[in-house]
LUMVEX-832254 format. One record per residue: x, y, z of N, C-alpha, C in turn; residue number from 1; residue in three letters. Coordinates in nm, 4 decimals. Layout:
BEGIN
<pt <X Y Z> <X Y Z> <X Y Z> NUM "ALA"> ...
This chain:
BEGIN
<pt <1.1546 2.2314 1.4798> <1.1143 2.1286 1.3823> <1.1446 1.9886 1.4357> 1 "MET"> <pt <1.0470 1.8994 1.4211> <1.0659 1.7625 1.4701> <1.1630 1.6857 1.3811> 2 "LYS"> <pt <1.2370 1.5947 1.4419> <1.3206 1.5050 1.3629> <1.2311 1.3953 1.3034> 3 "THR"> <pt <1.2865 1.3177 1.2108> <1.2136 1.2054 1.1512> <1.1707 1.1084 1.2606> 4 "ILE"> <pt <1.2618 1.0788 1.3535> <1.2318 0.9850 1.4627> <1.1183 1.0363 1.5506> 5 "ALA"> <pt <1.1203 1.1653 1.5827> <1.0147 1.2235 1.6672> <0.8786 1.2200 1.5968> 6 "GLN"> <pt <0.8787 1.2520 1.4670> <0.7528 1.2517 1.3899> <0.6943 1.1121 1.3799> 7 "SER"> <pt <0.7810 1.0133 1.3546> <0.7346 0.8746 1.3445> <0.6789 0.8278 1.4786> 8 "LEU"> <pt <0.7507 0.8607 1.5862> <0.7057 0.8212 1.7205> <0.5711 0.8850 1.7548> 9 "ARG"> <pt <0.5539 1.0112 1.7174> <0.4283 1.0820 1.7461> <0.3106 1.0136 1.6760> 10 "ALA"> <pt <0.3318 0.9687 1.5513> <0.2247 0.8986 1.4779> <0.1972 0.7630 1.5422> 11 "ILE"> <pt <0.3046 0.6904 1.5761> <0.2871 0.5598 1.6427> <0.2069 0.5754 1.7726> 12 "GLN"> <pt <0.2379 0.6791 1.8485> <0.1694 0.7012 1.9765> <0.0246 0.7461 1.9598> 13 "ASN"> <pt <-0.0070 0.8014 1.8418> <-0.1444 0.8492 1.8191> <-0.2387 0.7370 1.7735> 14 "SER"> <pt <-0.1816 0.6191 1.7414> <-0.2640 0.5089 1.6911> <-0.3378 0.4400 1.8063> 15 "LEU"> <pt <-0.4599 0.3910 1.7802> <-0.5332 0.3209 1.8867> <-0.4583 0.1959 1.9330> 16 "PRO"> <pt <-0.4473 0.1798 2.0635> <-0.3681 0.0694 2.1194> <-0.4338 -0.0680 2.0962> 17 "LYS"> <pt <-0.5679 -0.0676 2.0843> <-0.6386 -0.1966 2.0732> <-0.6348 -0.2543 1.9312> 18 "GLN"> <pt <-0.5859 -0.1756 1.8333> <-0.5781 -0.2247 1.6954> <-0.4320 -0.2340 1.6527> 19 "GLN"> <pt <-0.4028 -0.3328 1.5690> <-0.2670 -0.3392 1.5125> <-0.2691 -0.2698 1.3774> 20 "GLU"> <pt <-0.2075 -0.1530 1.3713> <-0.2039 -0.0742 1.2479> <-0.0596 -0.0672 1.1996> 21 "ILE"> <pt <-0.0353 -0.1080 1.0755> <0.0989 -0.0955 1.0178> <0.1152 0.0413 0.9531> 22 "ASN"> <pt <0.2267 0.1066 0.9836> <0.2570 0.2347 0.9174> <0.3531 0.2068 0.8024> 23 "ILE"> <pt <0.3045 0.2297 0.6802> <0.3924 0.2183 0.5628> <0.4518 0.3575 0.5418> 24 "VAL"> <pt <0.5817 0.3700 0.5639> <0.6486 0.5001 0.5516> <0.6750 0.5264 0.4034> 25 "VAL"> <pt <0.6115 0.6310 0.3505> <0.6214 0.6613 0.2071> <0.7529 0.7346 0.1814> 26 "VAL"> <pt <0.8418 0.6706 0.1051> <0.9784 0.7208 0.0876> <1.0063 0.7769 -0.0513> 27 "THR"> <pt <0.9018 0.7961 -0.1295> <0.9155 0.8562 -0.2635> <0.9892 0.9903 -0.2527> 28 "LYS"> <pt <1.0896 1.0102 -0.3347> <1.1753 1.1309 -0.3441> <1.2646 1.1541 -0.2208> 29 "THR"> <pt <1.2578 1.0661 -0.1210> <1.3420 1.0837 -0.0019> <1.4792 1.0218 -0.0252> 30 "ARG"> <pt <1.5801 1.0754 0.0393> <1.7176 1.0286 0.0170> <1.7428 0.8988 0.0950> 31 "THR"> <pt <1.8413 0.8190 0.0520> <1.8782 0.6999 0.1289> <1.9074 0.7319 0.2753> 32 "PRO"> <pt <1.9697 0.8472 0.3021> <2.0024 0.8872 0.4400> <1.8745 0.9073 0.5217> 33 "LYS"> <pt <1.7752 0.9742 0.4632> <1.6473 0.9965 0.5336> <1.5764 0.8627 0.5600> 34 "GLU"> <pt <1.5826 0.7748 0.4614> <1.5171 0.6438 0.4761> <1.5868 0.5625 0.5853> 35 "ILE"> <pt <1.7198 0.5641 0.5852> <1.7962 0.4947 0.6910> <1.7566 0.5465 0.8298> 36 "GLU"> <pt <1.7370 0.6776 0.8382> <1.6987 0.7407 0.9655> <1.5602 0.6904 1.0108> 37 "GLU"> <pt <1.4671 0.6814 0.9174> <1.3319 0.6337 0.9499> <1.3364 0.4875 0.9956> 38 "ALA"> <pt <1.4176 0.4064 0.9284> <1.4294 0.2643 0.9655> <1.4926 0.2522 1.1049> 39 "ILE"> <pt <1.5965 0.3316 1.1291> <1.6618 0.3304 1.2608> <1.5642 0.3729 1.3712> 40 "ALA"> <pt <1.4657 0.4559 1.3338> <1.3661 0.5044 1.4311> <1.2519 0.4056 1.4511> 41 "ALA"> <pt <1.2547 0.2939 1.3767> <1.1531 0.1908 1.4002> <1.0574 0.1642 1.2851> 42 "GLY"> <pt <1.0777 0.2292 1.1705> <0.9926 0.1980 1.0533> <1.0144 0.0522 1.0139> 43 "ALA"> <pt <0.9070 -0.0183 0.9866> <0.9183 -0.1592 0.9478> <0.8601 -0.1880 0.8094> 44 "ARG"> <pt <0.7982 -0.0862 0.7501> <0.7424 -0.0988 0.6151> <0.7729 0.0311 0.5421> 45 "PHE"> <pt <0.8276 0.0205 0.4197> <0.8461 0.1419 0.3404> <0.7739 0.1256 0.2073> 46 "ILE"> <pt <0.7260 0.2377 0.1546> <0.6519 0.2357 0.0290> <0.7148 0.3275 -0.0731> 47 "GLY"> <pt <0.7511 0.2721 -0.1875> <0.8067 0.3509 -0.2981> <0.7048 0.3564 -0.4121> 48 "GLU"> <pt <0.7060 0.4670 -0.4867> <0.6100 0.4846 -0.5962> <0.6600 0.4346 -0.7308> 49 "ASN"> <pt <0.7929 0.4372 -0.7479> <0.8454 0.4036 -0.8812> <0.9536 0.2961 -0.8726> 50 "ARG"> <pt <0.9449 0.2025 -0.9646> <1.0407 0.0919 -0.9693> <1.1822 0.1456 -0.9918> 51 "VAL"> <pt <1.1951 0.2368 -1.0874> <1.3283 0.2876 -1.1226> <1.3948 0.3615 -1.0062> 52 "GLN"> <pt <1.3154 0.4448 -0.9370> <1.3699 0.5198 -0.8227> <1.4125 0.4237 -0.7113> 53 "GLU"> <pt <1.3295 0.3227 -0.6878> <1.3614 0.2238 -0.5840> <1.4903 0.1500 -0.6186> 54 "ALA"> <pt <1.5041 0.1127 -0.7438> <1.6232 0.0389 -0.7883> <1.7501 0.1213 -0.7635> 55 "GLU"> <pt <1.7408 0.2514 -0.7908> <1.8572 0.3388 -0.7716> <1.8921 0.3558 -0.6235> 56 "GLU"> <pt <1.7900 0.3599 -0.5375> <1.8127 0.3917 -0.3963> <1.8404 0.2706 -0.3073> 57 "LYS"> <pt <1.7738 0.1592 -0.3351> <1.7767 0.0459 -0.2414> <1.9178 -0.0047 -0.2119> 58 "PHE"> <pt <2.0030 -0.0060 -0.3130> <2.1395 -0.0588 -0.2923> <2.2226 0.0330 -0.2030> 59 "SER"> <pt <2.1728 0.1579 -0.1806> <2.2499 0.2543 -0.1010> <2.1945 0.2698 0.0418> 60 "ARG"> <pt <2.0989 0.1829 0.0788> <2.0396 0.1912 0.2132> <2.0918 0.0742 0.2962> 61 "ILE"> <pt <2.1721 0.1035 0.3981> <2.2422 -0.0016 0.4726> <2.1508 -0.0909 0.5555> 62 "ASN"> <pt <2.0422 -0.0349 0.6111> <1.9559 -0.1151 0.6995> <1.8262 -0.1598 0.6314> 63 "ASN"> <pt <1.8293 -0.1686 0.4993> <1.7096 -0.2037 0.4220> <1.6542 -0.3423 0.4575> 64 "LEU"> <pt <1.7439 -0.4323 0.5027> <1.7020 -0.5694 0.5362> <1.6034 -0.5726 0.6544> 65 "HIS"> <pt <1.5920 -0.4627 0.7260> <1.5027 -0.4586 0.8435> <1.3579 -0.4270 0.8071> 66 "LEU"> <pt <1.3339 -0.3888 0.6812> <1.1975 -0.3475 0.6443> <1.1380 -0.4329 0.5332> 67 "VAL"> <pt <1.0044 -0.4286 0.5289> <0.9309 -0.4873 0.4173> <0.9157 -0.3766 0.3123> 68 "GLU"> <pt <0.9500 -0.4094 0.1877> <0.9493 -0.3100 0.0806> <0.8214 -0.3249 -0.0024> 69 "LYS"> <pt <0.7466 -0.2146 -0.0142> <0.6173 -0.2209 -0.0826> <0.6145 -0.1215 -0.1986> 70 "ARG"> <pt <0.5649 -0.1662 -0.3139> <0.5445 -0.0762 -0.4272> <0.4032 -0.0219 -0.4162> 71 "LEU"> <pt <0.3913 0.1099 -0.3950> <0.2585 0.1682 -0.3740> <0.2112 0.2519 -0.4927> 72 "ILE"> <pt <0.2985 0.2706 -0.5927> <0.2601 0.3476 -0.7111> <0.2243 0.2550 -0.8268> 73 "GLY"> <pt <0.1786 0.3153 -0.9344> <0.1384 0.2383 -1.0532> <0.2540 0.1573 -1.1102> 74 "GLY"> <pt <0.2205 0.0434 -1.1677> <0.3230 -0.0461 -1.2233> <0.2973 -0.0690 -1.3717> 75 "LEU"> <pt <0.3983 -0.0355 -1.4539> <0.3886 -0.0632 -1.5981> <0.4298 -0.2081 -1.6222> 76 "GLN"> <pt <0.3669 -0.2700 -1.7216> <0.3927 -0.4129 -1.7447> <0.5396 -0.4413 -1.7772> 77 "THR"> <pt <0.6090 -0.3455 -1.8395> <0.7506 -0.3710 -1.8750> <0.8435 -0.3636 -1.7527> 78 "ASN"> <pt <0.7882 -0.3251 -1.6370> <0.8704 -0.3178 -1.5145> <0.8342 -0.4296 -1.4150> 79 "LYS"> <pt <0.7475 -0.5214 -1.4553> <0.6984 -0.6245 -1.3624> <0.8118 -0.7122 -1.3084> 80 "ILE"> <pt <0.8984 -0.7627 -1.3969> <1.0067 -0.8532 -1.3532> <1.0958 -0.7868 -1.2484> 81 "ASN"> <pt <1.1276 -0.6596 -1.2748> <1.2114 -0.5837 -1.1817> <1.1388 -0.5636 -1.0489> 82 "LYS"> <pt <1.0098 -0.5325 -1.0561> <0.9303 -0.5072 -0.9341> <0.9268 -0.6309 -0.8447> 83 "ALA"> <pt <0.9149 -0.7479 -0.9068> <0.9108 -0.8732 -0.8293> <1.0432 -0.8948 -0.7560> 84 "ILE"> <pt <1.1529 -0.8615 -0.8223> <1.2845 -0.8775 -0.7588> <1.3065 -0.7757 -0.6461> 85 "LYS"> <pt <1.2540 -0.6537 -0.6629> <1.2814 -0.5456 -0.5687> <1.1895 -0.5421 -0.4476> 86 "LEU"> <pt <1.0613 -0.5766 -0.4686> <0.9603 -0.5521 -0.3651> <0.9052 -0.6810 -0.3053> 87 "PHE"> <pt <0.8765 -0.6735 -0.1753> <0.8113 -0.7863 -0.1073> <0.6629 -0.7917 -0.1435> 88 "ASP"> <pt <0.6007 -0.6734 -0.1564> <0.4568 -0.6653 -0.1844> <0.4321 -0.5574 -0.2889> 89 "VAL"> <pt <0.3408 -0.5851 -0.3826> <0.2959 -0.4844 -0.4794> <0.1543 -0.4450 -0.4384> 90 "ILE"> <pt <0.1397 -0.3189 -0.3936> <0.0126 -0.2737 -0.3343> <-0.0845 -0.2137 -0.4351> 91 "ASP"> <pt <-0.0476 -0.2104 -0.5623> <-0.1227 -0.1274 -0.6573> <-0.1711 -0.2057 -0.7803> 92 "SER"> <pt <-0.2204 -0.3260 -0.7593> <-0.2696 -0.4064 -0.8723> <-0.4114 -0.3599 -0.9039> 93 "VAL"> <pt <-0.4271 -0.2932 -1.0186> <-0.5531 -0.2223 -1.0433> <-0.6379 -0.2782 -1.1580> 94 "HIS"> <pt <-0.5896 -0.3838 -1.2262> <-0.6707 -0.4463 -1.3325> <-0.6483 -0.5980 -1.3311> 95 "THR"> <pt <-0.7469 -0.6755 -1.3834> <-0.7271 -0.8204 -1.3953> <-0.6068 -0.8536 -1.4830> 96 "PRO"> <pt <-0.5847 -0.7730 -1.5869> <-0.4728 -0.7975 -1.6788> <-0.3400 -0.7844 -1.6053> 97 "ARG"> <pt <-0.3249 -0.6786 -1.5239> <-0.2004 -0.6596 -1.4489> <-0.1799 -0.7743 -1.3498> 98 "LEU"> <pt <-0.2886 -0.8167 -1.2852> <-0.2797 -0.9296 -1.1907> <-0.2275 -1.0538 -1.2622> 99 "ALA"> <pt <-0.2815 -1.0794 -1.3816> <-0.2426 -1.1979 -1.4596> <-0.0951 -1.1896 -1.5018> 100 "ARG"> <pt <-0.0542 -1.0716 -1.5475> <0.0846 -1.0535 -1.5940> <0.1845 -1.0712 -1.4778> 101 "LYS"> <pt <0.1515 -1.0169 -1.3612> <0.2399 -1.0323 -1.2438> <0.2479 -1.1803 -1.2059> 102 "ILE"> <pt <0.1331 -1.2474 -1.2085> <0.1283 -1.3896 -1.1752> <0.2173 -1.4714 -1.2694> 103 "SER"> <pt <0.2065 -1.4442 -1.3991> <0.2858 -1.5188 -1.4986> <0.4357 -1.4945 -1.4769> 104 "GLU"> <pt <0.4720 -1.3675 -1.4511> <0.6132 -1.3338 -1.4301> <0.6660 -1.3993 -1.3015> 105 "ALA"> <pt <0.5838 -1.3991 -1.1966> <0.6242 -1.4606 -1.0694> <0.6474 -1.6102 -1.0875> 106 "ALA"> <pt <0.5591 -1.6749 -1.1623> <0.5750 -1.8187 -1.1859> <0.7028 -1.8486 -1.2637> 107 "GLN"> <pt <0.7343 -1.7616 -1.3592> <0.8592 -1.7797 -1.4352> <0.9799 -1.7643 -1.3431> 108 "ARG"> <pt <0.9659 -1.6844 -1.2384> <1.0753 -1.6648 -1.1427> <1.0664 -1.7628 -1.0246> 109 "GLN"> <pt <0.9787 -1.8638 -1.0395> <0.9609 -1.9661 -0.9345> <0.9244 -1.9079 -0.7985> 110 "ASN"> <pt <0.8349 -1.8111 -0.8001> <0.7944 -1.7493 -0.6748> <0.6453 -1.7182 -0.6789> 111 "THR"> <pt <0.5922 -1.6727 -0.5660> <0.4557 -1.6207 -0.5617> <0.4662 -1.4765 -0.5140> 112 "LYS"> <pt <0.3991 -1.3877 -0.5823> <0.4089 -1.2455 -0.5475> <0.2934 -1.2029 -0.4572> 113 "GLN"> <pt <0.3274 -1.1457 -0.3421> <0.2252 -1.0905 -0.2520> <0.1745 -0.9585 -0.3087> 114 "ARG"> <pt <0.0442 -0.9400 -0.3116> <-0.0133 -0.8179 -0.3706> <-0.1342 -0.7691 -0.2905> 115 "VAL"> <pt <-0.1674 -0.6403 -0.3124> <-0.2971 -0.5846 -0.2739> <-0.3664 -0.5407 -0.4022> 116 "LEU"> <pt <-0.4986 -0.5461 -0.4022> <-0.5768 -0.5014 -0.5175> <-0.6262 -0.3595 -0.4906> 117 "LEU"> <pt <-0.6017 -0.2720 -0.5877> <-0.6357 -0.1305 -0.5693> <-0.7807 -0.1035 -0.6093> 118 "GLN"> <pt <-0.8552 -0.0380 -0.5194> <-0.9961 -0.0065 -0.5416> <-1.0108 0.1441 -0.5615> 119 "ILE"> <pt <-1.0837 0.1841 -0.6655> <-1.1132 0.3263 -0.6867> <-1.2443 0.3589 -0.6148> 120 "ASN"> <pt <-1.2348 0.3748 -0.4827> <-1.3552 0.3893 -0.4006> <-1.4225 0.5248 -0.4168> 121 "SER"> <pt <-1.3480 0.6231 -0.4698> <-1.4047 0.7576 -0.4843> <-1.4606 0.7805 -0.6254> 122 "SER"> <pt <-1.4410 0.6827 -0.7139> <-1.4866 0.6908 -0.8535> <-1.4319 0.8155 -0.9257> 123 "LYS"> <pt <-1.3117 0.8584 -0.8867> <-1.2498 0.9736 -0.9527> <-1.1741 0.9262 -1.0766> 124 "GLU"> <pt <-1.1923 0.9980 -1.1856> <-1.1294 0.9617 -1.3128> <-0.9784 0.9660 -1.3097> 125 "GLY"> <pt <-0.9231 1.0418 -1.2162> <-0.7767 1.0552 -1.2072> <-0.7134 0.9377 -1.1337> 126 "THR"> <pt <-0.7975 0.8506 -1.0734> <-0.7434 0.7389 -0.9951> <-0.7648 0.6062 -1.0674> 127 "LYS"> <pt <-0.6655 0.5189 -1.0542> <-0.6779 0.3842 -1.1108> <-0.7431 0.2931 -1.0075> 128 "ALA"> <pt <-0.7871 0.1775 -1.0526> <-0.8382 0.0793 -0.9565> <-0.9680 0.0144 -1.0014> 129 "GLY"> <pt <-0.9999 -0.0958 -0.9363> <-1.1267 -0.1644 -0.9608> <-1.2404 -0.0788 -0.9042> 130 "PHE"> <pt <-1.3552 -0.0800 -0.9714> <-1.4735 -0.0161 -0.9139> <-1.5233 -0.1007 -0.7975> 131 "ASP"> <pt <-1.5946 -0.0371 -0.7066> <-1.6512 -0.1094 -0.5918> <-1.7455 -0.2205 -0.6367> 132 "LEU"> <pt <-1.8052 -0.2032 -0.7548> <-1.9007 -0.3027 -0.8055> <-1.8329 -0.4197 -0.8776> 133 "GLU"> <pt <-1.7023 -0.4129 -0.8972> <-1.6302 -0.5150 -0.9757> <-1.5974 -0.6408 -0.8953> 134 "ASP"> <pt <-1.6885 -0.6825 -0.8098> <-1.6578 -0.7919 -0.7167> <-1.6134 -0.9198 -0.7891> 135 "LYS"> <pt <-1.6801 -0.9493 -0.9000> <-1.6487 -1.0722 -0.9750> <-1.5043 -1.0682 -1.0284> 136 "LYS"> <pt <-1.4670 -0.9522 -1.0870> <-1.3305 -0.9386 -1.1410> <-1.2268 -0.9423 -1.0285> 137 "GLU"> <pt <-1.2608 -0.8822 -0.9145> <-1.1680 -0.8811 -0.8009> <-1.1449 -1.0241 -0.7520> 138 "ILE"> <pt <-1.2536 -1.0983 -0.7334> <-1.2414 -1.2370 -0.6853> <-1.1664 -1.3224 -0.7876> 139 "ILE"> <pt <-1.1832 -1.2889 -0.9159> <-1.1113 -1.3607 -1.0221> <-0.9599 -1.3516 -1.0062> 140 "GLY"> <pt <-0.9114 -1.2417 -0.9493> <-0.7661 -1.2225 -0.9310> <-0.7062 -1.3243 -0.8344> 141 "CYS"> <pt <-0.7885 -1.3754 -0.7424> <-0.7402 -1.4729 -0.6439> <-0.7048 -1.6068 -0.7099> 142 "PHE"> <pt <-0.7526 -1.6266 -0.8319> <-0.7296 -1.7552 -0.9007> <-0.5943 -1.7603 -0.9699> 143 "LYS"> <pt <-0.5240 -1.6460 -0.9756> <-0.3914 -1.6445 -1.0375> <-0.2913 -1.7183 -0.9491> 144 "ASN"> <pt <-0.2333 -1.8253 -1.0035> <-0.1485 -1.9134 -0.9209> <-0.0207 -1.8487 -0.8711> 145 "GLU"> <pt <0.0259 -1.7457 -0.9421> <0.1510 -1.6811 -0.9003> <0.1310 -1.5670 -0.8014> 146 "GLY"> <pt <0.0070 -1.5472 -0.7558> <-0.0223 -1.4362 -0.6641> <-0.0674 -1.4839 -0.5269> 147 "LEU"> <pt <-0.0335 -1.4072 -0.4254> <-0.0964 -1.4204 -0.2939> <-0.1643 -1.2862 -0.2697> 148 "ILE"> <pt <-0.2966 -1.2834 -0.2836> <-0.3707 -1.1579 -0.2642> <-0.3968 -1.1411 -0.1145> 149 "VAL"> <pt <-0.3272 -1.0431 -0.0553> <-0.3348 -1.0259 0.0900> <-0.4413 -0.9256 0.1331> 150 "GLU"> <pt <-0.4932 -0.8463 0.0381> <-0.5942 -0.7491 0.0791> <-0.6246 -0.6461 -0.0272> 151 "GLY"> <pt <-0.6863 -0.5378 0.0169> <-0.7277 -0.4289 -0.0717> <-0.6583 -0.2996 -0.0299> 152 "LEU"> <pt <-0.6451 -0.2095 -0.1268> <-0.5882 -0.0772 -0.1012> <-0.6768 0.0271 -0.1675> 153 "MET"> <pt <-0.6960 0.1404 -0.1021> <-0.7660 0.2513 -0.1674> <-0.7073 0.3836 -0.1217> 154 "THR"> <pt <-0.7342 0.4872 -0.2015> <-0.6973 0.6244 -0.1646> <-0.8251 0.7029 -0.1420> 155 "MET"> <pt <-0.8269 0.7869 -0.0405> <-0.9439 0.8693 -0.0140> <-0.9663 0.9704 -0.1247> 156 "GLY"> <pt <-1.0901 1.0211 -0.1374> <-1.1178 1.1211 -0.2414> <-1.0423 1.2507 -0.2162> 157 "PRO"> <pt <-1.0186 1.3230 -0.3238> <-0.9439 1.4482 -0.3160> <-1.0380 1.5602 -0.2713> 158 "ASN"> <pt <-1.0683 1.5643 -0.1428> <-1.1621 1.6626 -0.0882> <-1.1287 1.6877 0.0585> 159 "THR"> <pt <-1.1740 1.8011 0.1091> <-1.1581 1.8311 0.2522> <-1.2788 1.7813 0.3325> 160 "GLN"> <pt <-1.3839 1.7354 0.2599> <-1.5079 1.6942 0.3281> <-1.4898 1.5565 0.3931> 161 "GLN"> <pt <-1.4806 1.5578 0.5251> <-1.4541 1.4342 0.5994> <-1.5607 1.3281 0.5744> 162 "GLN"> <pt <-1.6835 1.3719 0.5566> <-1.7940 1.2777 0.5350> <-1.7733 1.1960 0.4067> 163 "GLU"> <pt <-1.7294 1.2650 0.3008> <-1.7056 1.1966 0.1722> <-1.5882 1.0995 0.1837> 164 "LYS"> <pt <-1.4844 1.1409 0.2567> <-1.3672 1.0548 0.2758> <-1.4092 0.9290 0.3524> 165 "ILE"> <pt <-1.4843 0.9504 0.4589> <-1.5294 0.8378 0.5417> <-1.6174 0.7417 0.4622> 166 "GLU"> <pt <-1.7054 0.7978 0.3783> <-1.7936 0.7126 0.2956> <-1.7124 0.6206 0.2051> 167 "GLN"> <pt <-1.6104 0.6783 0.1402> <-1.5257 0.5988 0.0491> <-1.4557 0.4870 0.1252> 168 "ALA"> <pt <-1.4037 0.5189 0.2440> <-1.3344 0.4184 0.3241> <-1.4307 0.3105 0.3746> 169 "PHE"> <pt <-1.5489 0.3510 0.4191> <-1.6465 0.2542 0.4714> <-1.6943 0.1588 0.3612> 170 "MET"> <pt <-1.7100 0.2125 0.2388> <-1.7518 0.1282 0.1256> <-1.6441 0.0242 0.0937> 171 "LYS"> <pt <-1.5179 0.0652 0.1031> <-1.4078 -0.0285 0.0772> <-1.4026 -0.1356 0.1856> 172 "THR"> <pt <-1.4254 -0.0942 0.3086> <-1.4274 -0.1905 0.4206> <-1.5418 -0.2913 0.4016> 173 "LYS"> <pt <-1.6590 -0.2439 0.3567> <-1.7731 -0.3342 0.3312> <-1.7387 -0.4353 0.2223> 174 "SER"> <pt <-1.6734 -0.3853 0.1149> <-1.6320 -0.4743 0.0052> <-1.5329 -0.5786 0.0562> 175 "LEU"> <pt <-1.4371 -0.5347 0.1368> <-1.3362 -0.6235 0.1971> <-1.4057 -0.7360 0.2752> 176 "PHE"> <pt <-1.5042 -0.6991 0.3582> <-1.5769 -0.7985 0.4393> <-1.6591 -0.8932 0.3524> 177 "ASP"> <pt <-1.7228 -0.8377 0.2483> <-1.8047 -0.9200 0.1566> <-1.7178 -1.0236 0.0855> 178 "GLU"> <pt <-1.6030 -0.9784 0.0323> <-1.5139 -1.0694 -0.0411> <-1.4605 -1.1777 0.0524> 179 "ILE"> <pt <-1.4264 -1.1391 0.1732> <-1.3740 -1.2378 0.2694> <-1.4749 -1.3486 0.3004> 180 "ASN"> <pt <-1.6038 -1.3188 0.2869> <-1.7065 -1.4227 0.3085> <-1.7054 -1.5247 0.1948> 181 "LYS"> <pt <-1.6581 -1.4796 0.0758> <-1.6658 -1.5643 -0.0442> <-1.5375 -1.6390 -0.0772> 182 "ASP"> <pt <-1.4300 -1.6151 -0.0015> <-1.3020 -1.6795 -0.0351> <-1.2522 -1.7647 0.0813> 183 "ILE"> <pt <-1.1681 -1.8630 0.0450> <-1.1209 -1.9587 0.1456> <-1.0099 -1.8996 0.2331> 184 "LYS"> <pt <-0.9027 -1.8525 0.1677> <-0.7923 -1.7910 0.2437> <-0.8231 -1.6430 0.2599> 185 "THR"> <pt <-0.8507 -1.6016 0.3819> <-0.9006 -1.4660 0.4062> <-0.7929 -1.3591 0.3852> 186 "LYS"> <pt <-0.8371 -1.2430 0.3355> <-0.7485 -1.1268 0.3260> <-0.7258 -1.0714 0.4670> 187 "MET"> <pt <-0.6063 -1.0164 0.4894> <-0.5745 -0.9628 0.6223> <-0.5411 -0.8137 0.6204> 188 "THR"> <pt <-0.5150 -0.7581 0.5017> <-0.4707 -0.6178 0.4938> <-0.5741 -0.5308 0.4238> 189 "THR"> <pt <-0.6084 -0.4210 0.4891> <-0.6927 -0.3186 0.4277> <-0.6152 -0.1875 0.4404> 190 "LEU"> <pt <-0.5516 -0.1483 0.3302> <-0.4620 -0.0324 0.3316> <-0.5384 0.0921 0.2875> 191 "SER"> <pt <-0.5703 0.1780 0.3837> <-0.6453 0.3006 0.3546> <-0.5891 0.4125 0.4416> 192 "MET"> <pt <-0.5793 0.5303 0.3845> <-0.5396 0.6462 0.4638> <-0.3961 0.6888 0.4402> 193 "GLY"> <pt <-0.3777 0.8213 0.4263> <-0.2453 0.8802 0.4071> <-0.2260 0.9918 0.5106> 194 "MET"> <pt <-0.1232 1.0734 0.4944> <-0.0901 1.1737 0.5973> <-0.2109 1.2582 0.6389> 195 "SER"> <pt <-0.2945 1.2965 0.5416> <-0.4048 1.3878 0.5723> <-0.5320 1.3233 0.6238> 196 "GLY"> <pt <-0.5475 1.1923 0.6032> <-0.6771 1.1311 0.6393> <-0.6649 0.9961 0.7097> 197 "ASP"> <pt <-0.5448 0.9653 0.7619> <-0.5273 0.8294 0.8174> <-0.6113 0.8045 0.9429> 198 "PHE"> <pt <-0.6432 0.9109 1.0169> <-0.7250 0.8912 1.1377> <-0.8675 0.8497 1.1012> 199 "LYS"> <pt <-0.9200 0.9091 0.9938> <-1.0537 0.8704 0.9443> <-1.0483 0.7256 0.8945> 200 "ILE"> <pt <-0.9403 0.6921 0.8248> <-0.9238 0.5571 0.7689> <-0.9214 0.4512 0.8793> 201 "ALA"> <pt <-0.8495 0.4801 0.9871> <-0.8390 0.3835 1.0977> <-0.9760 0.3611 1.1609> 202 "ILE"> <pt <-1.0510 0.4704 1.1781> <-1.1873 0.4585 1.2340> <-1.2766 0.3750 1.1423> 203 "LYS"> <pt <-1.2446 0.3769 1.0112> <-1.3249 0.3039 0.9124> <-1.2787 0.1598 0.8931> 204 "SER"> <pt <-1.1741 0.1171 0.9666> <-1.1319 -0.0231 0.9607> <-1.0002 -0.0509 0.8922> 205 "GLY"> <pt <-0.9241 0.0535 0.8614> <-0.7940 0.0338 0.7965> <-0.6983 -0.0427 0.8877> 206 "SER"> <pt <-0.6161 -0.1296 0.8272> <-0.5128 -0.2012 0.9037> <-0.3726 -0.1524 0.8676> 207 "THR"> <pt <-0.3637 -0.0668 0.7641> <-0.2337 -0.0127 0.7212> <-0.2539 0.1279 0.6678> 208 "ALA"> <pt <-0.1670 0.2209 0.7096> <-0.1758 0.3582 0.6592> <-0.0445 0.3947 0.5913> 209 "VAL"> <pt <-0.0519 0.4799 0.4892> <0.0665 0.5177 0.4118> <0.1002 0.6640 0.4435> 210 "ARG"> <pt <0.2098 0.6839 0.5151> <0.2402 0.8187 0.5660> <0.3808 0.8617 0.5235> 211 "VAL"> <pt <0.3893 0.9756 0.4566> <0.5195 1.0283 0.4160> <0.5427 1.1682 0.4691> 212 "GLY"> <pt <0.4600 1.2621 0.4240> <0.4767 1.4039 0.4604> <0.4751 1.4260 0.6106> 213 "THR"> <pt <0.3877 1.3544 0.6815> <0.3764 1.3732 0.8264> <0.5005 1.3230 0.9013> 214 "ALA"> <pt <0.5835 1.2458 0.8328> <0.7084 1.1946 0.8946> <0.8281 1.2779 0.8488> 215 "ILE"> <pt <0.8381 1.2996 0.7167> <0.9566 1.3666 0.6613> <0.9389 1.5166 0.6425> 216 "PHE"> <pt <0.8152 1.5664 0.6510> <0.7878 1.7046 0.6165> <0.7580 1.7162 0.4684> 217 "GLY"> <pt <0.7244 1.8382 0.4221> <0.6874 1.8558 0.2798> <0.8022 1.8162 0.1869> 218 "PRO"> <pt <0.7648 1.7684 0.0681> <0.8685 1.7345 -0.0316> <0.9287 1.8629 -0.0855> 219 "ARG"> <pt <1.0604 1.8589 -0.1094> <1.1241 1.9789 -0.1644> <1.0956 1.9859 -0.3135> 220 "SER"> 
């Protein structure tokens, strides 16, 4: 069985050398010790799904200052203030209302919150996010003074069919390019792809992949 360091290195080595791809190490349900090990092995971005779990764990991770902390799971409005204090980036802003609420809370805290806007590229009812056609609402989020919108995030469809996964990713990449033509400060992050489909995502233009199982092994 590979160690965490070996698994992370294997993924880093499998990435195309000509592109800069950030690996967001998904640490949901992982122990502080496992997370410390991943950071020591070179992880520079970690992704947590829940504000409460992150709050409990972060104070027990000694080398946490070496990584950028990203919230990749859904955010309830009553946890916004805490999320701003805990995370460098919120990757899961899925409605104009949530964008506005985060912006207002950030302004009250005298800060600007870095965010990604979540796109439901597969149109699955189980997934949150803006529709691909919601371009006007997406661009509207950039007007929130308390936000720095750095890019888009999507999850591939729940299928084994590579063609369908690729289509969803390519549509998100097209939307990313279209929006960048219409805005002054360009987005730089397109977060697509997880343990099972990150290679397809990278081919489709992803600049960040979210990988947990392929580094830590299956969740217990």
